[in-house]
N, C-alpha and C positions, 0 to 999 in steps of 0.2 A: 488890507491898509492902505489909505491912499498916500502920495509922497507926501505931502504936506501933516497927515497925521502922525508919520512915519520922525519928521523933522520935527514937530514938539515934542513928541515923544525923546528923542536923542536930546534933545535942548535940557527936556527935567534931568535926562543923568548925567548928560555934560557937567550942569550946575552942581551936583551932588558930587561929582568926580572930583571938582574943583573948590567941594568944600561949601556951596551954601547951603545954610541950615538953619533952623528955626530957633532952637531955643527956646521955646516956650512961648516964641511971637509969632504971631499972622505975617506970610511972607505973601508978595505977589512974585510969581515967575511969571516971566513975560518968553515968546517964543524967537529965539535967535532967525532973523531972515536970513534965506540965500544959503542955509546951511543945509546939506551938504554941497560942496563946492558942484558946480554944473560936471557933466563929464564932456569931454572932446569927442571927438571923431579922429582916426587916424590922421586925417587931414588938414586939423586943427580948428576945423568949424565946430558950433556948439553941437550937442546932443542930450537925449533924454535918459536918464536912470528907467532901468529893466529889470523892478524888484517885481518877486513874486510877493505872496504874501509876509508881510516882515512879523515872525512868531516870538521873535526876542532879541536886548537888546543888553550888551552887558560893557563895565567901564573897566581900564584898566587903572592899575596907582599912577601911573604918569598922566590919566587924563584922556589916552586913547580911547575910540568907542569901536566897541565890537556887535556888528551886526547880523543877524541871522534870519536867512529869509528862505521861503519855498519856491526857491527856482535855480538857476545854474550858475553855479559855486556860491553854494547858501552861506558861506562866513565871509563877511566884506569887512575891512578893518579900515576904518577912518583916524587922521590925527584929531585932535583936539580942535582943531581948527575949520574942520570937514573937510579937507583933501584927502581922497581915497589913498590908502598904501599901497594892500592887496587883497587879494579872494583867491577862496580853496574850499575843499570839502565835496566837489564832484565823486559823484559813488560812493560817501558814507552812508546818508540817508537811506532808509525805505522808502519807496514810491506809493507805498500804502498811506491812506489817510483816515482819523478817528473820526466817527459818525455816531451822532445818535440814535437812541432808537424812537421810533414811536411811542407815545405815551400807552397807549392800547395794546402793544406788543410787550411792554415790560412786566417782568415778574417782581412781585414785590419781595425786598429786601435783597435783589439783584441787579448787576450795575445797569446803567441807563445807556451805555456804550458799548462800540464795537469798531471792526475794522473793514477796512474795504482793502482789498486789494485786486490787482490785473490791470486793465482797462480803467476801469472805473476811479482808480485811484489818481496821484498826480506826482508832477516830477519833485522828489525832495521833500515830499511832502511829512516825510517821517521829522525833519525839521521842527522842534516841540519849544526846548530852551537852551539858552547858551550861558555861562556863569564864567568869574576867572576870579581862581581860590587867592588865597594869601600870599601864595607862591607863587604866583604869576602863571598858574595853569589852564587852559580852559577847558571847559567840561560842557558836555552837551550829551542833550536827551534827544535819542532815537525814539517815541511814541509806539510806532506802530511795529516797530522795529523790536521792541522788547530791550535795549540796552541802552548803557549810558558808558559815555565814552571821553576819558581824561586825556587831554591833545598838549604840546605845544603847540605855540605859534608858528611851527614851521609846516603844521599838519602830522605829524607824528604821532600816534597815539601809543601813551603810557600806558592806559590802564582801561579796563572792558567790567563792568559792571552787569550784570545778567548775562542769556545767551542770546546773539543775534537769531532772530525769526522765530524764537521757541517761547511761548507764554506758557507762564504758570505763577506759581504762588510756595515759594520755596526760598531759601538764604541764596541761591544761585538765579531764580526766574522772574522775570517781574510781568506785568501784564498791561501792555500801553503804561506805563510810566509818565509824568507828566514834570519831576523837577530836581533841582538837586540843591543842595547846600552844605555850607560847613561850619563846626563849630571852633570854638577857639584852643579846642587842644589838635584839630586836624580833622576829627570826627567827621565822616561825611555822612549826609542825609538824604534817603530818595523818597520822593512821594509817589509811591507807587497808586495812581489814582485812578482812571478810568477803568479798569478789567476790574483791578481791585481794590481795595479801599482802606491803605494802612500808610503809616511809616516807616523803613528799612534804615537801621543803623549799621552803619561799618566803621571800623578803625581807619585811621589813616592810610594805612596799607590795604585796606579793599576786604578787612577780612568782616565774616558776618559778627555783630554784636547781638544786637534786638530787633526785635520790631514792635508797634501797637497799631491798633487803631480795626475796624469793623466797619459795614454796611449800616446808615441809622442816622437819627437825629439827635443823640443824647451825646452826656460830655465824653470825651473821645472817641464817639463815632463818626464816621464822615460820609456825606453825600457824593464829593466828589474833593479829594486831596490834591486841589491841582498846580498849589504853587509853595514853597516855604522859603523860612529865613531863619539864620540865630543870630543873638545877640548876643555882647561881649560876654556876658556873665553864663552863656549855653542856655538860656532859654529858648523854645524850638517855636515858631509861631508858622502858622498852617493855615491856608488859605480852604476853607470847606466851599467853594465854591454854589452848589446846588443850594446847600443849606445858610449860604447869603453871611457868612459867619468868620470870624478867624476865632480859631482854638489856639490856646497858648499852653504849651508842655514844660516839664523839665527836661535836662537831658535824656531821660531812659523812660521818658513816654508820659511820667504823671502827668492829669490834666490840672493846670494852674488857674486857667481862665478863659471867657470866652469873649467877643465885643459881637455882639448881635446885628441886624438888620443892618447890615453896611454896604450891603449891594453883593452880587454877584461878580467877585475880581478875579483877573485870571493874570495879576501882579503880584510880586513882595519885591525889595527892595531896601536893604537894610544901610542905613548912612551911617560916614564912619564916628559921625558924633551921636548915634543910636536913637535915632529916629526909623520910622518906617514909612515907605511909600506901599500902599495898599490901592492898587490902579492908578488913579493920577489924585489922590489923597495922599497926603503925609499928616503922618499920626506922632505922639508922643507913646511911649512904651507901654503908657494905662491904655491906649486905643483914642484917646484923644484927637479929632483932625484939628491939625493949626496952620496948613494950607494947603490950597493946589494946582495942577496945572492949569493951562487954558484947556476950556472945555470942561475938564473935572471930571472925565471920566474915568 
């Protein structure tokens, strides 16, 4: 991701954090130039940011921006004005990376993705998603590490879902998970998407509750459940990226609706006023598009 594109995405999420909302009206978003502040060297001279791939951005209740990238110190915190605050996370993520399987080598009904480890991997490439829950905890997904971490803003791990380095499909193991979201009752939802094709639900204290989903194209099936978000009523929205749709479920996985042919989105973000960003498009909760970010992707 380019620095300019990262700025544009951060700008959009910053506006969400301070309450910019559509209320059913078309809204024009513009990029905040010069965000974040440029870094300086130890001598005080201008320097350049050296981000790896920016895989996720989250906002806190007070408007701070938490950026996740695949490079040194993968978690970077900025204040609302773009001032760098601090960074952490070295050694937290796996150095493997998710890779697509060539179409001719795929098996019907099986995953189209795998992981590459060792010398062919890359530094902190496990960094796949970041969220901040309503209580102000930071959650990150390590896809090739098969694990989801809950931590505080000092980087202390408070909870671990999955088993690091162990791929599986059980109550306690994932296979290349993709995202995490939170219900209004504190429930935790994990999209276990690259290797498996399911959503797993846990209680607020990490106890397994239920799961749903399998590989396919029908209702409740997934090509790749890549991201998820939960609204104030407990409905769960899942990007089925390879099937180019969003599916909507009740809190127990019952299928409610789908938004077909909206593109292969790789991001979902629920606003405080109950609109949903699907990539760069803001939608009402019936799927209608009401606004776009610059570039529209």
